[in-house]
N, C-alpha and C positions, 0 to 999 in steps of 0.2 A: 503494499499499499505505499503510496506516497503522499508526502505532505506539502503544504501550499511552497514551502519554501523548496520544491525539489528534494527534499532528503528522504530516504527510504524508511518505513518501519517493518522490521520483522514481527511477525505475529507468529509465534510458536506455539507448541502443545503444550501440557503439562510436563509428559515424559522429556521432553527436549530441555526443558528449562530446570529440570530436576538432573539431568546430566549435565547440563552446561555450568550450573552452578556447584557440581560438583556435590550432590548431597547422595549420589549412590558409588557404590563401592567396585568399580570394577580392576581387576586384576589383570595385569598381563604378565606372563613368564616366559622369556626365551632362556635358555641355558645350553652349557655346552655339554655334550654327550658325556653319560657317565655321572655329572654331579648329581644327580637325583632330583634335577629341577621338576619332574614330571610327578615323582612320588610327594614333594613340597606341594605341588599345585593341589594334588586330592586331599593331601591333610589339612591345606588353608580353605578348600570347598569345606570339608565336613567339619573343621574346627568352627569354621563363621557360618555354615547352614546356608550356602550359596550353590547355586549349580556349578559344573565343572566342564569344560570345553578343550578337549583336545585335538590332536590331528584327524583321530576318527569321525568324532562327534560333529567337527568343521565339515569335513570332507562330505558327511550324510547330509546335513544342511544344504550344502550347496548343491547337491545333486538335486535336491527339493527345490531349487531356485531360491533358496535362504540367502540372504549376504550374512559376513559376519558383524554389521551393523543390526540385524533383525534379532540375532542372539543375544544382542547387549541391550536387550530393554530394561532389565534389571540388573543387581548385583550379582557379580559372576567373577569365575576364573577362567582366563585365557590361557592356554600352554603352546607355545609357537605360532607359528603360522603369520605372522608380522602383524599380529593384533594389535599390539602396541602402535605400531606405525597407521594402519588400516583407520582405527578409531579417532587416534589424535590429528589424522589428516580430514575427519569429519566433525572434527569439533568437540569430541566427544571425551570428556574428562577420565582418565585413568591414570592409575597407578603402574610404572612397568619396573620390572625387576630382573635381574638379569644373575642367575645363579652359575658360578663357576665352581672348580676345584683344582687343586694342582692336576697334572697328566696323570702321572704315577698313583694318584688316588682313585682317578676315575679309571684307570686302566684295570686297576685290582678290582674295584667295584665289579665293574662290569665282566671280567673274566669271573669271579665266584658267583654272579647272578644268572649268566648264561652257562655256566660250567665249560668255559672253554679255556685253552691255555694263553699265556701271557703273551705270547707273540701274536696270536690271533685277535686277542682284545687289543693289542698296540696298534693294529691294521684297521681293527674296527672305529674305534676310538678318534683315530685320525681320518678316517673318512667319514664317518657321520659328522665331524666337526667340519671337514672340508664342503660337504654338502650342505649344511646348515648355514655356514658363512655365505655362500655363492646363491643361495636361496634368499636369503636376506637382503644381500646386498644387491642383487638385482632388482627385486621387487621394490625396493625401498630407496635406492642410490644411497643407501647408507652404509654404514660399517658394523657388520653384527659384532656384537661384544665388546664394542668401544665404551667405558662407562659413560660418557657426556651423552649417550643414547639412550640410559637409564634414568630413573628416580632414583634408583636404589641397588647395589651390586652387593652380592654376599658370597663368602666361599663358605660352601657347605660341609667341606673337611673340618672345619674350624668346631664346630659343634655339633654336627652328625644332622640328620635327616628331619627326625622328631624336632630337636631344639631349634633347627633352622626354623623349620614351619611355625614352631611359636613364638619365635624371636620377632618375624615376621606377621604374623597376625597382631602380636601387641603393635607394633609399629602402625599396619593398617588401622585399627580400632583407634588408634590416639589421633588418627587422622580425621575420623569420621566425625 
């Protein structure tokens, strides 16, 4: 709608207003392979009582012609898929996190979880990190894993998966 002086007035619905004023809690998690970011996202989702969207759920939604933005109508946790970038481009406020861990810890964790030899785990961690970086960098024009791209970065090896999730949950609750 245009005012007499030629300026525009945007009329937005309540959901858009809530989103833009940051009154709801959308958490976007990027992570290095093997850092436990997926599990941390699930712990956050359960602890906060909000929906969890990962690669599989987002892909299924996109097959049904729903966009990431449609999934973000309420509090939720997104893991991966450049959700931080997509939502920020749409003016939707979210908290973006990056979960990291030392390479050796990630290799050990994946070798144990997937019951594989260390050499195989080294290759897998390198391959997956390379794929994640290429995906994020291609679709966002940014640089995956660079701290200035995120609101908060944390080393999951310092505290472990559960305590890292608890620490992030405390941080999120303090922002609300």
